[in-house]
C-alpha positions as CSV (number, residue, x, y, z in Angstrom):
1,M,9.9,0.3,6.6
2,R,9.8,4.0,6.4
3,R,13.0,6.5,6.5
4,R,13.8,8.7,9.2
5,L,14.3,11.9,8.0
6,L,16.4,13.8,10.9
7,G,18.6,12.1,11.7
8,P,19.7,11.2,15.7
9,A,18.5,14.5,16.8
10,F,14.7,13.2,15.6
11,K,14.8,10.4,18.8
12,D,16.8,12.8,21.2
13,P,15.9,16.9,20.4
14,Y,18.1,17.7,23.8
15,R,20.8,15.6,21.4
16,N,23.2,18.5,20.0
17,T,19.8,20.8,19.3
18,C,21.7,23.9,19.8
19,A,24.2,22.8,17.3
20,R,21.4,21.5,14.9
21,I,19.3,24.5,14.8
22,S,20.5,27.1,12.4
23,A,21.0,30.8,13.1
24,R,19.7,32.0,9.7
25,V,16.4,33.5,9.5
26,L,13.8,31.5,6.7
27,T,14.4,34.1,4.0
28,T,11.0,34.9,2.5
29,A,11.2,33.5,-0.8
30,A,11.9,30.0,1.2
31,L,8.7,30.8,3.2
32,A,6.8,31.2,-0.3
33,S,7.7,28.3,-1.3
34,G,5.7,25.9,0.1
35,L,7.2,22.3,1.4
36,S,10.9,22.6,0.6
37,T,12.8,20.7,-2.2
38,F,13.8,17.5,-0.1
39,L,10.9,16.9,1.4
40,V,8.9,16.5,-1.9
41,A,12.0,14.2,-3.2
42,Q,11.7,11.7,-0.5
43,A,7.5,11.9,-0.7
44,P,6.7,8.8,-2.8
45,P,4.2,9.2,-5.4
46,P,0.5,8.4,-4.8
47,P,-0.8,5.1,-6.5
48,A,-3.0,6.4,-9.6
49,R,-6.7,6.6,-8.2
50,M,-9.8,8.1,-9.4
51,L,-11.8,11.7,-8.3
52,V,-15.5,10.7,-8.7
53,M,-17.6,13.8,-9.2
54,P,-21.2,14.3,-8.0
55,F,-23.8,13.7,-11.2
56,D,-25.7,16.8,-12.4
57,N,-29.2,16.5,-12.5
58,L,-29.8,17.6,-16.1
59,K,-33.5,18.4,-15.8
60,R,-33.3,19.8,-12.0
61,D,-36.2,16.5,-10.9
62,T,-36.6,17.3,-7.6
63,S,-37.4,13.5,-7.3
64,I,-33.8,12.7,-7.7
65,F,-32.2,15.9,-6.3
66,W,-30.6,13.5,-3.6
67,L,-28.6,11.6,-6.7
68,G,-26.4,13.7,-7.5
69,E,-24.5,13.1,-4.1
70,G,-25.8,9.7,-4.4
71,S,-24.1,8.8,-8.2
72,A,-20.5,9.6,-6.7
73,V,-20.9,8.1,-3.5
74,V,-22.1,4.5,-5.4
75,L,-19.7,4.7,-8.3
76,A,-16.7,5.4,-6.1
77,D,-17.8,2.3,-3.6
78,D,-18.2,0.6,-6.8
79,L,-15.1,0.9,-8.3
80,N,-13.1,0.5,-4.9
81,A,-15.2,-3.1,-4.8
82,L,-13.8,-4.0,-7.9
83,G,-10.3,-2.7,-7.2
84,A,-10.3,0.6,-8.7
85,P,-8.5,2.8,-6.0
86,A,-10.9,5.8,-5.9
87,I,-11.3,8.4,-3.7
88,T,-14.2,8.4,-1.4
89,R,-16.6,10.4,-0.5
90,E,-15.1,11.5,2.9
91,E,-11.4,11.7,1.5
92,R,-13.2,14.2,-1.9
93,R,-15.1,16.4,1.4
94,Q,-12.0,16.6,3.0
95,A,-10.0,17.9,-0.2
96,F,-12.6,20.2,-1.1
97,E,-12.3,22.2,2.9
98,R,-8.7,22.1,2.1
99,L,-9.1,23.6,-1.3
100,Q,-11.6,25.8,0.1
101,V,-14.0,24.8,-2.8
102,P,-18.4,24.5,-1.6
103,A,-19.1,20.7,-1.4
104,T,-22.1,22.0,-3.4
105,A,-20.6,24.4,-5.8
106,S,-21.4,23.7,-9.5
107,L,-18.0,23.8,-10.6
108,S,-16.9,24.2,-14.8
109,D,-14.8,20.8,-16.3
110,A,-11.7,23.0,-16.3
111,T,-12.3,23.7,-12.1
112,I,-12.8,20.0,-11.9
113,I,-10.3,19.3,-14.1
114,R,-7.6,21.1,-11.7
115,I,-9.0,20.1,-8.4
116,G,-8.2,16.6,-9.7
117,Q,-5.1,17.4,-10.6
118,L,-4.4,19.0,-7.1
119,V,-5.6,15.8,-5.3
120,G,-3.3,13.6,-7.7
121,A,-6.3,11.8,-9.3
122,S,-5.1,9.5,-12.7
123,E,-8.7,10.2,-14.0
124,V,-11.8,12.5,-12.9
125,V,-15.7,10.6,-13.5
126,T,-18.0,13.6,-13.8
127,G,-21.5,12.6,-15.6
128,T,-25.2,13.2,-15.9
129,L,-28.4,11.9,-14.7
130,Q,-32.2,12.0,-15.3
131,L,-35.4,10.1,-14.7
132,E,-37.7,9.5,-18.3
133,G,-40.6,7.7,-17.0
134,E,-39.3,5.5,-14.2
135,T,-36.7,4.7,-16.2
136,L,-33.1,6.0,-14.9
137,V,-30.6,7.6,-17.4
138,V,-26.9,8.1,-16.3
139,H,-24.1,9.6,-18.9
140,A,-20.8,9.2,-17.2
141,R,-17.7,10.4,-18.8
142,A,-13.8,9.2,-17.6
143,I,-11.0,11.8,-18.2
144,A,-7.6,10.8,-17.9
145,L,-5.7,13.5,-16.8
146,E,-2.2,12.8,-18.1
147,T,-3.8,13.2,-21.7
148,G,-6.7,15.7,-20.8
149,R,-8.9,13.0,-23.0
150,I,-11.9,11.0,-22.4
151,S,-11.3,7.6,-21.7
152,H,-14.3,6.4,-21.0
153,D,-17.9,7.6,-22.3
154,V,-20.4,5.3,-21.4
155,I,-24.6,5.5,-20.9
156,E,-26.7,3.2,-19.4
157,R,-30.2,2.6,-18.6
158,G,-32.3,0.8,-15.6
159,P,-35.9,1.0,-13.7
160,M,-35.1,3.7,-10.9
161,P,-35.4,0.2,-8.0
162,E,-32.2,-1.2,-9.9
163,M,-30.1,1.9,-9.9
164,F,-27.4,0.2,-7.8
165,G,-27.1,-2.2,-10.8
166,T,-27.2,0.7,-13.5
167,F,-24.0,2.3,-12.1
168,E,-22.1,-1.2,-11.4
169,R,-22.0,-1.8,-15.1
170,I,-20.6,2.0,-15.2
171,A,-18.0,1.1,-12.9
172,R,-18.0,-2.4,-14.7
173,Q,-16.6,-0.5,-18.7
174,I,-14.4,2.1,-16.3
175,A,-12.7,-0.6,-14.8
176,P,-13.6,-4.3,-15.7
177,S,-13.1,-6.4,-13.3
178,A,-13.5,-10.3,-12.5
179,R,-15.0,-9.7,-9.2
180,S,-18.9,-11.3,-8.8
181,S,-21.5,-8.5,-8.3
182,E,-22.6,-10.1,-5.3
183,E,-19.1,-8.9,-4.1
184,V,-20.0,-5.6,-5.8
185,E,-23.7,-5.2,-4.7
186,R,-22.9,-6.6,-0.5
187,Q,-22.1,-3.2,0.6
188,H,-25.5,-1.5,-0.4
189,P,-28.0,-1.2,1.3
190,P,-31.9,-1.0,0.0
191,L,-32.1,1.3,-1.6
192,V,-34.3,4.0,0.6
193,V,-32.1,3.0,3.4
194,F,-28.9,4.5,0.7
195,E,-31.8,7.4,0.3
196,N,-32.7,8.7,3.5
197,Y,-28.6,8.1,4.3
198,I,-27.7,10.6,1.0
199,K,-30.8,13.6,2.1
200,G,-29.1,13.5,5.8
201,L,-25.7,13.8,4.3
202,L,-27.0,17.0,1.8
203,A,-29.7,18.0,4.5
204,E,-28.8,21.8,5.4
205,Q,-31.1,21.7,8.6
206,L,-29.9,20.0,11.7
207,A,-32.9,18.2,12.7
208,T,-34.2,17.3,8.8
209,A,-30.5,15.5,8.7
210,I,-30.9,13.4,11.9
211,N,-34.3,12.4,11.2
212,Y,-33.0,11.4,7.7
213,L,-30.3,9.4,9.4
214,N,-32.3,8.1,12.0
215,A,-34.5,6.7,9.2
216,A,-31.8,4.9,7.5
217,L,-30.9,3.1,10.6
218,A,-34.7,2.3,11.8
219,A,-34.5,0.1,8.3
220,A,-31.1,-1.2,8.2
221,P,-29.6,-1.0,11.8
222,T,-26.3,-2.3,10.6
223,F,-25.7,0.3,8.1
224,D,-22.9,2.1,9.9
225,R,-22.3,4.7,7.7
226,A,-25.3,6.4,9.3
227,R,-23.3,6.0,12.6
228,L,-20.3,8.0,11.4
229,A,-22.8,10.8,9.7
230,L,-24.5,11.3,12.9
231,W,-21.2,11.2,14.9
232,D,-20.1,14.1,12.5
233,L,-23.4,16.4,12.7
234,Y,-23.3,16.0,16.4
235,T,-19.6,17.0,16.6
236,D,-19.9,19.6,14.4
237,Q,-23.1,20.9,17.1
238,G,-20.4,20.3,20.1
239,D,-22.5,17.7,21.6
240,H,-20.3,15.1,22.0
241,A,-21.9,12.5,24.5
242,K,-24.6,12.1,21.8
243,A,-21.9,11.7,19.1
244,L,-20.2,9.3,21.5
245,A,-23.5,7.7,21.7
246,A,-23.9,7.3,17.9
247,V,-21.1,4.9,17.2
248,V,-20.7,3.0,20.6
249,P,-23.5,0.5,18.5
250,V,-20.7,-0.2,16.3
251,A,-20.1,-3.6,15.8
252,A,-16.5,-5.3,16.4
253,D,-17.2,-6.7,12.6
254,S,-18.3,-4.4,10.9
255,P,-15.9,-2.6,8.0
256,W,-16.3,0.7,10.0
257,S,-15.2,-0.5,13.4
258,R,-11.8,0.9,13.5
259,R,-13.1,4.3,12.3
260,A,-16.2,4.3,15.1
261,R,-13.6,3.3,18.0
262,F,-10.7,6.2,16.5
263,L,-13.9,8.3,16.4
264,G,-15.5,7.2,20.5
265,A,-12.3,7.9,21.2
266,L,-12.1,11.7,20.1
267,S,-15.8,12.1,21.3
268,S,-14.2,10.7,24.8
269,L,-11.5,13.3,24.7
270,N,-13.6,16.5,23.6
271,L,-15.7,15.5,27.0
272,G,-12.3,15.7,28.8
273,K,-12.9,12.3,29.5
274,Y,-8.9,11.5,29.4
275,D,-8.4,7.9,30.7
276,E,-11.2,6.6,28.3
277,A,-9.5,8.8,25.4
278,F,-5.8,7.8,26.2
279,A,-7.2,4.0,26.7
280,G,-9.0,4.2,23.2
281,F,-6.3,6.0,21.1
282,K,-3.8,3.3,22.6
283,A,-5.9,0.3,21.2
284,F,-6.1,1.8,18.6
285,T,-3.1,2.0,17.8
286,D,-1.7,-1.3,19.2
287,T,-3.5,-3.1,16.1
288,Q,-2.5,-1.1,13.3
289,P,0.1,2.1,14.0
290,S,-1.7,5.1,14.0
291,A,0.5,8.9,13.5
292,D,-3.3,10.1,14.2
293,A,-3.8,8.5,17.1
294,L,-0.1,8.7,18.1
295,N,-0.6,12.7,18.2
296,N,-4.0,12.5,20.5
297,M,-2.4,10.4,23.2
298,G,-0.2,13.5,23.6
299,V,-2.7,15.9,23.4
300,V,-4.8,13.7,25.8
301,Q,-1.2,14.0,28.1
302,L,-0.8,17.3,27.4
303,R,-4.2,18.3,28.6
304,R,-4.1,15.8,31.6
305,G,-0.9,17.9,32.8
306,A,3.0,16.9,33.1
307,T,2.3,14.2,36.4
308,T,0.5,12.1,34.4
309,P,1.3,8.4,34.1
310,G,1.6,7.3,31.1
311,G,4.9,9.5,29.0
312,P,4.8,12.8,28.3
313,P,2.9,14.1,25.9
314,T,6.3,15.3,23.5
315,Y,6.8,11.5,23.2
316,Y,4.1,10.3,21.2
317,F,4.5,13.9,19.2
318,N,7.7,12.6,18.3
319,K,6.1,9.4,17.4
320,A,3.5,10.8,15.3
321,A,6.1,12.5,13.2
322,E,8.3,9.6,13.1
323,A,5.4,7.7,11.3
324,D,4.0,11.1,9.0
325,P,7.0,13.2,8.9
326,R,5.0,15.1,6.2
327,D,2.8,16.2,8.7
328,P,3.4,19.8,10.0
329,D,0.8,19.3,13.0
330,Y,3.0,16.6,14.2
331,F,6.1,19.2,14.4
332,F,3.7,22.3,16.1
333,N,3.1,20.0,18.7
334,L,6.4,19.5,19.5
335,G,7.2,22.8,19.4
336,Y,4.6,23.8,21.5
337,A,4.8,21.3,24.0
338,Y,8.0,22.0,24.9
339,W,7.8,25.7,24.5
340,I,5.0,24.8,27.2
341,A,7.2,22.3,29.5
342,R,10.0,25.5,29.4
343,D,12.5,24.1,27.1
344,P,12.4,27.0,24.1
345,Q,15.6,25.4,22.4
346,A,13.7,22.4,21.9
347,A,10.4,24.4,21.1
348,I,12.8,26.6,18.7
349,Y,14.0,23.1,16.9
350,W,10.6,21.5,16.2
351,L,8.8,24.9,15.3
352,R,11.4,25.5,12.7
353,E,10.6,22.0,10.8
354,A,6.8,22.5,11.3
355,V,6.7,25.8,9.0
356,R,9.1,24.6,6.9
357,R,6.3,22.2,6.4
358,N,3.4,24.8,6.4
359,P,5.3,28.5,5.5
360,A,1.9,29.9,5.8
361,D,1.2,28.5,9.7
362,G,0.7,31.8,11.4
363,D,0.7,30.3,15.2
364,A,3.7,28.3,14.7
365,H,5.4,31.7,13.0
366,F,4.4,33.7,16.4
367,I,5.7,30.8,18.9
368,L,8.9,30.6,17.0
369,G,9.6,34.2,17.8
370,V,8.4,34.0,21.1
371,S,10.7,31.2,21.8
372,L,13.4,32.8,19.9
373,A,12.8,35.5,22.1
374,A,13.3,33.6,25.1
375,G,16.7,32.3,23.9
376,G,18.1,35.7,22.9
377,G,17.7,35.8,19.3
378,A,15.8,39.2,19.1
379,T,16.4,39.8,15.4
380,E,14.9,36.7,14.6
381,A,11.9,36.7,16.6
382,S,11.1,40.2,15.6
383,R,11.0,38.9,11.7
384,E,8.7,35.6,12.9
385,R,6.6,37.5,15.1
386,E,6.3,40.1,11.8
387,L,4.9,37.1,9.1
388,A,2.6,36.1,11.9
389,R,0.9,39.5,12.2
390,R,0.7,38.9,8.0
391,L,-0.9,36.1,8.4
392,S,-3.7,37.3,10.8
393,S,-4.5,40.1,12.9
394,K,-5.1,38.0,15.6
395,Y,-1.4,38.2,16.5
396,E,-1.2,41.8,17.4
397,Q,-3.8,40.6,20.2
398,W,-1.5,37.8,21.0
399,E,1.0,40.3,21.5
400,K,-0.3,42.6,24.3
401,R,-0.4,39.4,26.6
402,P,1.9,39.4,29.9
403,A,5.6,37.9,28.6
404,A,5.0,35.1,31.5
405,D,1.7,34.2,29.4
406,A,2.9,35.2,26.3
407,V,1.7,31.8,24.1
408,P,-1.9,31.2,24.7
409,K,-3.4,27.7,26.1
410,G,-5.4,25.0,23.7
411,L,-3.5,25.3,20.9
412,E,-2.7,22.0,20.6
413,R,-4.0,20.0,17.4
414,V,-6.5,17.0,17.2
415,K,-6.4,15.0,14.5
416,D,-9.7,13.6,13.0
417,G,-7.9,12.1,9.9
418,I,-9.6,8.6,10.7
419,E,-7.8,6.4,8.8
420,L,-9.7,6.9,5.5
421,P,-7.6,4.9,2.6
422,H,-6.1,7.3,0.4
423,A,-6.4,10.6,3.0
424,S,-2.8,10.6,3.6
425,Q,-1.8,10.4,-0.1
426,I,-4.4,13.3,-0.9
427,E,-3.4,15.2,1.7
428,A,1.0,14.2,0.7
429,A,-0.8,15.1,-2.8
430,L,-2.0,19.0,-2.0
431,A,1.2,19.1,-0.2
432,T,3.9,18.2,-3.0
433,S,1.5,19.8,-5.9
434,D,3.5,23.0,-4.4
435,Q,1.8,25.7,-2.1
436,R,2.3,28.2,-4.8
437,E,0.6,26.5,-7.5
438,L,-2.5,26.2,-5.5
439,A,-1.7,29.9,-4.4
440,Q,-1.5,30.9,-8.5
441,F,-4.9,29.0,-8.5
442,Y,-6.8,31.4,-6.2
443,L,-4.9,34.2,-7.8
444,D,-6.3,33.5,-11.3
445,R,-9.2,33.7,-9.5
446,G,-9.1,36.6,-7.7
447,R,-7.5,38.7,-10.9
448,R,-10.6,37.7,-13.2
449,L,-13.1,38.9,-10.3
450,F,-11.0,42.0,-9.6
451,Q,-11.4,42.4,-13.6
452,Q,-15.3,41.8,-13.5
453,E,-15.4,44.8,-10.3
454,N,-16.8,41.6,-8.3
455,D,-14.2,42.9,-5.6
456,R,-16.1,41.2,-2.3
457,E,-15.5,38.1,-4.3
458,A,-12.5,39.2,-5.5
459,I,-11.1,39.8,-2.1
460,V,-11.8,36.1,-0.5
461,E,-9.9,34.6,-3.1
462,L,-6.8,36.7,-2.7
463,N,-7.2,36.0,0.8
464,R,-6.2,32.1,0.1
465,T,-3.9,33.3,-1.7
466,L,-2.0,35.4,0.6
467,Y,-2.8,32.6,3.3
468,L,-1.2,30.0,1.4
469,S,1.7,32.8,-0.4
470,P,2.2,35.3,2.3
471,Y,4.1,37.3,0.1
472,E,2.9,37.2,-3.3
473,A,3.5,40.7,-4.2
474,E,0.3,40.6,-7.5
475,A,-2.1,39.6,-5.0
476,H,-1.5,42.4,-2.8
477,L,-1.4,44.7,-5.5
478,L,-5.1,43.6,-6.5
479,V,-6.0,43.7,-2.6
480,G,-4.7,47.5,-3.0
481,R,-6.3,48.9,-5.9
482,I,-9.5,46.7,-4.5
483,H,-9.1,49.1,-1.4
484,L,-8.2,52.4,-3.2
485,R,-11.6,52.2,-5.5
486,N,-13.4,51.6,-2.6
487,N,-12.0,55.1,-1.6
488,R,-9.7,52.9,1.4
489,V,-6.9,54.6,0.9
490,R,-5.4,54.2,3.7
491,D,-5.2,50.0,3.9
492,A,-4.4,50.4,-0.1
493,I,-1.2,52.2,1.2
494,D,-0.4,49.5,3.3
495,A,-1.2,46.3,0.7
496,F,0.6,48.4,-2.0
497,K,3.7,49.2,0.7
498,I,3.8,45.4,1.1
499,S,3.5,44.5,-2.4
500,V,6.6,46.4,-3.4
501,W,8.6,44.8,-0.5
502,S,7.5,41.6,-1.7
503,S,9.0,41.9,-5.4
504,E,9.7,45.6,-6.0
505,T,8.4,46.6,-9.5
506,A,7.6,50.0,-11.7
507,Q,4.0,48.6,-11.1
508,A,3.8,48.4,-7.3
509,H,5.6,52.0,-6.9
510,I,3.1,53.5,-9.4
511,A,-0.3,52.2,-8.1
512,L,1.4,53.0,-4.3
513,G,2.6,56.4,-6.2
514,E,-1.5,57.2,-6.9
515,A,-2.7,56.1,-3.4
516,Y,-0.1,58.7,-1.9
517,L,-1.4,61.6,-4.4
518,Q,-4.9,60.6,-3.4
519,A,-4.2,60.8,0.3
520,K,-2.4,64.6,-0.9
521,D,0.7,63.2,0.0
522,S,2.4,64.5,-2.9
523,A,5.9,64.3,-1.9
524,S,5.7,60.5,-1.0
525,A,3.7,60.4,-4.6
526,R,6.7,62.1,-6.2
527,T,9.5,59.3,-4.6
528,E,7.2,56.8,-5.6
529,G,6.8,57.8,-8.9
530,E,10.4,58.7,-9.9
531,R,11.9,55.4,-8.3
532,A,8.9,53.9,-10.6
533,A,10.5,55.8,-13.8
534,V,14.2,54.5,-12.7
535,L,13.1,50.5,-12.7
536,D,11.5,51.0,-16.0
537,P,12.4,54.5,-18.3
538,S,9.9,53.6,-20.6
539,S,6.7,53.7,-17.9
540,D,4.2,55.8,-19.7
541,D,2.1,55.5,-16.6
542,A,5.5,56.6,-14.6
543,K,5.3,59.8,-16.7
544,R,1.7,60.6,-16.5
545,L,1.8,60.1,-12.4
546,L,4.8,62.7,-12.6
547,D,3.1,65.2,-14.6
548,R,-0.2,65.2,-12.4
549,I,2.2,65.3,-9.3
550,G,3.8,68.4,-11.4
551,A,7.2,70.0,-10.3
552,P,8.7,70.3,-6.7
């Protein structure tokens, strides 16, 4: 049984809520530190699993362009069928979205290994493939992340029509198993169906993708993965009626039935068919507990309105948070629902739990600030709103809303995790890897791009850093320097000020002084140069800055 992390108040936020809410504002260091030490200590270590990356098409052979992605899909499927847990394509895609890594990017081995570490993989499998006449040649390498050594180096050949057999032999060498080939092969559709399915996943044009997936279904109507892929396409386009129609035919005995039912309920929710959505999510969680389904039942109730039978939305958000105390979205929804219910004290409690789990949640900080203001905590409210503004400029517009309608509608968070086998473990690994570590990953890339004077890409990476760690002083310093060398002096001054405020260094004061000097504000420049000299009396840069300014 999962331990409850928050004690009696977790079940009843009204009981002693005020007594349990600390009056202390979260410090800047705590806000930038990722998940709390307590939660990290409580999270169980995820089991070992493998991350299979798309293989490189050595000769750029257009006839097998689809097999780069297809190799990762089929090899991960085979490893799972043999009992070796591998991250599926859907999970890999979710992880890449979380890491903001383009799914089609060509990545170095070092980056792939780093991603493997961040998602908690024990091994990363990479490889190459090529056609030699009619023979497919596949070279796979498995790298054990703990040692950094190649644990398996496999080359297999086979006729292209027997591609599945070639990859099964590779899988068996990486993960020996007594399971029969029949058990592995029964999951594979005909090769032409699989090819159309992968081409549908890779197609950039919607119509082309739909045509490939429909061709796969025409040849194999029970290949339900294609139906799920169609659901993704239609949902991305906002065509929820077609998305719902895509998954309705999935049979109850299909291995993809449970996921299809979840997606169908999600489509009903998006269509405003709240009775059908609620019934769908309830049936889903009745057969097997699901935090995502419970959360979405709360969303349904929130959108239905306060007088709807079935229980208040807070009941379902609370149940979701009990089922998975690591996910900040459930706590955000709880706080947001209590704010809508005009209970600012309960909103404060749960929103603090949300930002404790995700310090970079701007919406949570903003609504927490509004709730604190309503509860009389003006100083704390100001600090929370300030932090929200640091995270995004949109909150400046939100602050212009009338006091009676200070928080926008429709901020509740719908979950579409869809119960993927290892998805929650990947999320836990990404969370417990410490947001500062991930922020450092982006900061390193931003620093390199800055040094290469690739300012456009550097800003993207540095903004990712600041999303995860809002007070990362070096990131603000680099952003300021990019602005300064592009003659955006006022923007540079603002960035340097935040850098100084985040972590006072001689280097940041010197940079701010240089910006003031360009702005022809010699007095402010001198103040910064003198402060830098105090912090680092041996700094030649500080001396040069003061020399350039001259005597007062």
